[in-house]
C-alpha positions as CSV (number, residue, x, y, z in Angstrom):
1,X,100.9,77.8,118.3
2,X,103.4,78.9,116.0
3,X,103.9,83.3,115.6
4,X,104.2,85.4,112.8
5,X,104.7,89.0,112.2
6,X,102.1,90.9,110.3
7,X,101.8,94.4,108.8
8,X,98.5,96.1,108.6
9,X,98.0,99.3,106.8
10,X,94.7,101.4,106.0
11,X,94.6,101.6,102.2
12,X,92.5,104.6,100.1
13,X,88.9,103.2,99.9
14,X,89.2,102.7,104.4
15,X,89.9,98.9,104.5
16,X,92.4,97.5,106.7
17,X,94.4,94.9,104.8
18,X,97.2,92.6,106.1
19,X,99.7,90.5,104.9
20,X,101.4,88.0,107.5
21,X,104.7,87.9,106.7
22,X,107.2,85.0,105.8
23,X,104.0,83.7,104.6
24,X,104.1,84.4,100.8
25,X,101.3,85.6,99.2
26,X,99.0,84.9,103.1
27,X,96.6,88.6,102.9
28,X,93.6,89.7,103.6
29,X,91.4,92.7,104.1
30,X,88.3,93.7,106.3
31,X,86.4,97.0,107.4
32,X,87.2,96.9,110.8
33,X,90.2,95.7,113.2
34,X,88.5,93.1,114.8
35,X,87.1,91.6,111.5
36,X,90.7,91.9,109.9
37,X,92.6,90.5,113.0
38,X,89.5,87.4,112.7
39,X,90.5,86.8,109.2
40,X,94.1,87.0,109.0
41,X,94.0,84.1,111.8
42,X,92.0,82.7,109.5
43,X,93.6,83.5,106.7
44,X,97.2,81.9,108.1
45,X,95.6,78.6,109.1
46,X,94.9,77.8,105.5
47,X,97.9,79.0,104.6
48,X,99.1,76.6,106.4
49,X,97.3,73.6,105.9
50,X,97.5,73.9,102.0
51,X,101.0,74.3,102.2
52,X,101.9,70.8,104.6
């Protein structure tokens, strides 16, 4: 299992936005932090699958 650093910000509309460092184009957003973490994990899985 790999570890990734993520950058989390809150945008002007109140959404949390994450960007995965080291995986270009791997980002997502959600209204809650819990949902953001789950979506980020899914985005990482998808990014790794596509780039195989």
